[in-house]
C-alpha positions in Angstrom: -34.5 -2.6 -7.3 -31.2 -1.2 -6.0 -29.9 2.1 -7.2 -26.6 3.8 -6.4 -25.4 7.3 -6.7 -22.1 6.3 -8.1 -21.3 3.4 -10.5 -19.4 0.2 -9.6 -16.1 0.3 -11.5 -15.2 -3.0 -13.2 -11.5 -3.2 -14.2 -11.0 -5.9 -16.8 -8.9 -6.9 -19.8 -10.8 -9.8 -21.4 -13.7 -8.8 -23.7 -15.9 -11.8 -23.2 -15.3 -13.5 -19.9 -17.5 -11.2 -17.7 -20.6 -10.8 -19.8 -22.6 -12.8 -17.3 -21.7 -10.4 -14.5 -22.5 -7.4 -16.6 -25.8 -9.0 -17.6 -26.6 -9.4 -13.9 -25.8 -5.7 -13.2 -28.1 -4.8 -16.1 -30.9 -7.0 -14.8 -30.8 -5.4 -11.4 -30.4 -1.8 -12.7 -27.0 -1.4 -10.9 -25.0 1.2 -12.7 -21.4 0.3 -13.6 -18.5 1.6 -15.6 -16.3 -0.7 -17.6 -12.6 0.2 -17.0 -10.5 -1.1 -19.8 -7.2 -2.2 -18.3 -5.5 -1.8 -21.7 -6.3 1.9 -21.8 -6.0 3.2 -18.2 -6.2 7.0 -17.9 -6.5 8.8 -14.6 -5.2 11.7 -12.6 -2.9 10.3 -9.8 -3.3 13.5 -7.9 -7.1 13.3 -7.8 -7.9 12.2 -4.2 -11.6 11.5 -5.0 -11.9 8.8 -7.6 -15.4 8.5 -9.1 -16.1 5.1 -7.5 -16.9 3.7 -4.1 -16.2 0.2 -5.2 -14.1 -1.2 -8.0 -14.0 -4.9 -8.9 -10.6 -6.1 -10.2 -11.1 -8.6 -13.0 -7.7 -8.2 -14.6 -6.3 -11.5 -16.1 -2.7 -12.6 -15.7 -2.9 -14.3 -19.2 -3.3 -10.9 -20.8 0.2 -11.2 -22.2 -0.9 -14.1 -24.3 -3.3 -11.7 -26.1 -0.8 -9.0 -26.7 -1.9 -7.0 -23.6 1.1 -7.5 -21.3 1.5 -3.7 -20.6 -1.7 -3.9 -18.5 0.1 -6.3 -16.1 2.4 -3.5 -15.1 0.0 -0.5 -15.1 -2.8 -2.2 -13.1 -0.9 -2.6 -9.8 -0.3 1.1 -9.6 -3.9 1.9 -10.4 -5.1 -0.5 -7.7 -2.8 1.0 -5.2 -4.0 4.5 -6.2 -7.6 3.5 -5.6 -6.9 1.9 -2.3 -4.8 4.8 -1.1 -7.8 7.1 -1.8 -10.4 5.0 0.1 -11.9 3.0 -2.7 -13.1 -0.5 -1.7 -11.3 -2.7 -4.3 -12.6 -6.3 -4.6 -9.5 -8.4 -5.2 -7.2 -5.6 -4.6 -3.4 -5.0 -5.0 -2.4 -7.7 -2.5 -4.5 -10.3 -4.2 -3.3 -9.2 -7.6 0.3 -9.6 -6.4 -0.3 -13.3 -5.8 -2.4 -13.7 -9.0 0.6 -12.8 -11.1 3.3 -14.8 -9.3 3.1 -18.6 -9.1 6.3 -18.4 -7.1 4.5 -16.4 -4.4 1.6 -18.8 -4.5 3.9 -21.8 -3.8 5.8 -19.9 -1.1 2.5 -19.1 0.6 1.4 -22.8 0.4 4.7 -23.7 2.1 4.2 -21.1 4.8 0.7 -22.5 5.5 1.9 -26.1 5.5 -0.1 -27.2 2.5 1.1 -29.8 0.0 2.3 -28.4 -3.3 4.5 -29.6 -6.2 8.2 -29.1 -5.4 9.7 -26.3 -7.6 12.6 -24.0 -8.2 12.4 -20.4 -9.5 14.8 -19.3 -12.2 15.4 -16.2 -14.3 17.6 -17.7 -17.0 17.1 -20.7 -19.2 20.7 -21.8 -18.6 19.8 -22.6 -15.0 16.9 -24.9 -15.8 18.8 -28.2 -15.7 20.7 -27.4 -12.5 17.5 -26.2 -10.9 15.9 -29.6 -11.5 18.7 -31.6 -10.0 16.9 -32.1 -6.7 13.5 -32.6 -8.4 11.9 -35.8 -9.7 11.4 -36.0 -13.5 9.3 -35.4 -15.4 9.4 -31.7 -14.7 7.4 -28.7 -15.9 8.8 -25.4 -16.9 6.1 -22.7 -16.5 6.0 -18.9 -16.7 5.7 -17.3 -13.3 2.9 -15.2 -14.7 0.5 -17.8 -16.1 -3.1 -18.2 -17.2 -4.9 -21.1 -18.9 -1.8 -23.1 -19.1 0.1 -20.5 -21.0 3.7 -21.5 -22.0 3.9 -24.7 -19.8 6.0 -27.5 -21.1 6.9 -30.9 -19.7 10.3 -32.6 -19.9 10.9 -36.3 -19.3 14.6 -36.1 -18.6 17.6 -33.7 -18.2 18.6 -34.1 -21.8 15.2 -33.0 -23.1 15.3 -30.0 -20.8 18.8 -29.1 -21.8 17.9 -29.2 -25.5 14.9 -26.9 -24.9 17.0 -24.5 -22.9 19.7 -24.4 -25.5 17.3 -24.0 -28.4 15.2 -21.2 -26.9 12.3 -23.6 -26.2 11.5 -22.4 -22.7 8.8 -19.7 -22.1 9.5 -17.3 -19.2 6.7 -14.9 -19.7 6.6 -11.1 -19.3 8.5 -10.9 -16.1 11.3 -13.2 -17.4 10.8 -15.6 -14.5 9.9 -19.3 -14.6 9.3 -22.2 -12.3 10.9 -25.6 -12.8 8.4 -27.8 -11.1 7.8 -31.6 -10.6 5.1 -32.8 -13.0 3.0 -34.7 -10.5 0.9 -37.5 -12.0 -2.8 -36.6 -11.6 -4.8 -39.5 -10.3 -7.6 -40.3 -12.8 -6.0 -37.8 -15.3 -8.1 -35.1 -13.7 -7.6 -31.9 -11.7 -10.0 -30.0 -9.5 -11.0 -26.3 -9.1 -12.7 -25.0 -6.1 -14.4 -21.5 -6.2 -14.8 -19.3 -3.1 -16.6 -16.0 -2.4 -16.1 -13.9 0.7 -14.5 -16.9 2.4 -17.3 -19.3 1.6 -17.1 -22.3 -0.7 -19.3 -21.9 -3.8 -18.7 -25.1 -5.8 -16.0 -27.3 -7.2 -15.5 -28.9 -10.6 -13.5 -31.8 -12.0 -11.7 -31.3 -15.3 -10.2 -34.1 -17.3 -6.8 -33.4 -18.7 -6.2 -33.3 -22.4 -3.0 -35.3 -23.1 -0.1 -32.8 -23.7 -2.2 -29.8 -22.7 -2.2 -27.7 -19.6 -5.3 -25.6 -20.5 -7.4 -25.9 -17.3 -9.7 -23.0 -18.0 -13.2 -24.1 -17.0 -15.2 -21.9 -19.5 -16.2 -22.9 -23.0 -15.0 -19.6 -24.5 -11.5 -20.4 -23.4 -11.5 -22.8 -26.3 -12.2 -20.2 -29.0 -9.0 -19.3 -30.9 -8.3 -15.6 -30.8 -10.9 -15.0 -28.1 -9.3 -16.6 -25.1 -5.8 -17.9 -25.0 -5.3 -19.3 -28.5 -6.1 -22.8 -27.2 -9.0 -24.7 -28.8 -10.7 -28.0 -28.6 -10.6 -29.2 -25.0 -13.6 -31.4 -25.9 -13.7 -33.0 -22.5 -16.5 -32.9 -20.0 -16.5 -30.7 -16.9 -18.5 -32.0 -14.0 -19.4 -30.9 -10.5 -17.3 -32.3 -7.7 -17.6 -32.6 -3.9 -14.1 -32.2 -2.4 -13.4 -33.6 1.1 -14.1 -31.1 3.9 -10.4 -30.7 4.8 -9.5 -29.9 1.2 -12.2 -27.2 1.1 -10.9 -25.8 4.4 -7.3 -25.7 3.2 -8.3 -24.1 -0.1 -10.3 -21.4 1.6 -7.3 -20.7 3.9 -5.0 -20.5 1.0 -7.2 -18.1 -1.0 -7.9 -15.9 2.1 -4.2 -15.6 2.7 -3.7 -14.0 -0.7 -6.3 -11.3 0.2 -8.7 -12.4 -2.5 -12.4 -11.8 -2.0 -13.4 -14.1 -4.9 -11.3 -16.8 -6.6 -10.4 -20.3 -7.4 -7.9 -22.8 -6.0 -6.8 -25.7 -8.1 -5.4 -29.0 -6.9 -4.7 -32.5 -8.0 -4.5 -35.9 -6.3 -1.0 -37.1 -6.7 -1.2 -40.7 -8.1 2.1 -41.5 -6.3 0.8 -41.0 -2.8 -3.0 -40.4 -3.1 -2.7 -36.9 -1.4 -4.1 -33.6 -2.6 -1.5 -31.0 -3.8 -2.4 -27.4 -4.4 -0.7 -26.0 -7.5 -2.5 -22.8 -8.5 -4.5 -19.9 -7.1 -6.7 -17.9 -9.4 -8.0 -14.6 -8.0 -9.6 -14.1 -11.4 -12.7 -16.3 -11.5 -14.6 -16.3 -14.7 -16.7 -19.2 -13.4 -17.6 -22.4 -15.2 -19.6 -22.1 -18.4 -23.3 -23.1 -18.2 -23.0 -23.0 -14.4 -26.7 -23.7 -13.7 -26.5 -27.0 -15.7 -23.2 -28.1 -14.2 -23.2 -26.8 -10.6 -26.9 -26.0 -10.2 -26.8 -22.2 -9.9 -25.4 -19.1 -11.5 -22.4 -17.9 -9.3 -22.5 -14.5 -11.1 -25.7 -13.8 -9.0 -23.7 -14.5 -5.8 -20.9 -12.3 -7.0 -23.1 -9.3 -7.8 -24.9 -9.8 -4.4 -21.4 -9.5 -2.8 -20.4 -6.5 -4.8 -23.7 -4.6 -4.0 -23.2 -5.4 -0.3 -19.8 -3.5 -0.5 -21.5 -0.3 -1.5 -21.8 2.3 1.2 -25.2 2.2 2.8 -25.5 6.0 2.3 -25.7 5.6 -1.4 -28.2 2.7 -1.5 -31.8 3.5 -2.2 -34.5 0.7 -2.2 
C-alpha cells in the first residue's frame, strides 16, 4: 500500500462525477483533500501550499448549475499553485482551452486538423452576418460549454435572425458564442476518445438524441438537478475502435492544450466521409459502467498516474 506525507489535492465543482476516483484513493489508502471550487479560500502570499500534487477536475459547465463564479476564481488558483511549485494535473494552460471552444478550434486549425467552420461573436446582433460565409444549418453555442449547454441549431438566416431579435441565443458566462456549421453526423453518431499521459485509453460511440446536444457519456449526466438539467438520453453507448490516424490526431490535439488527461470528440461528416474534431474536454468523468462497456475501469489508470506524480521522497511502500 502506498502512503504519502501530504495529501493529493482534488479541485472539483461537481458533487457526483468523481466518486469512482475518490473510491480508488480510498481503496489504496492514498490521502487526499477535496477542494471545493465553489468555496476557494487560500493565502496568495503563502509560498508553500499544502500539496505536492493537485488534480484539476473543474467543470466548464458549472455555470449551468449556478456555479459560474468558480470559472473565474479557479484560473488564479491554478496559477498560484503552479507559481509555487505544485504539480497541477490539467493545469492553467489546459483549463484555458477547456473553457474556450474558440481556442480549441483555433488550435485545430493551427495543427491542420479538420474542424467545423465557425465564427466567434460577442453580440447576438452579429449572428446572421457571421453566418454569411457558412453553410446552413448552423449552430450557435456558448464559448464556455459543457454537456451541450445552450446549443441551438438554425435551419436558415430567418430562423437565426428571429432568435437573435427575441433573445433566444445563449452566450454563456463570458458573453461569447460561436456560430458554427452544423455538420451532419454520419450514422447519427459522434465519438469520444479518452487519453491519459499521451496514451489512448478507449473510445466510445454515442448515438445522438434528435434535437439534443448532450454528449455526456455518463449516466448521471441524465439526472435532473444533478448534472446539467438534461434527462433521458436513453440511447446506448458502446465501445469503438477509431482509425489509427484519428487516434494520433486526437492525441496531438489534446497534448497541445497541455492536458494530462482528457477527451477529444469528433464526428464523421456525412457530406464527405471525413472525421472532424469539434470539442476537447480536459475534464474527463469517464464513461459510466466502464468495465462493462470498455472492459476496464479508467479511474484505476488515472489514480496510477496521479500517484506517479508524487515526489519519490514522500512515498513509502
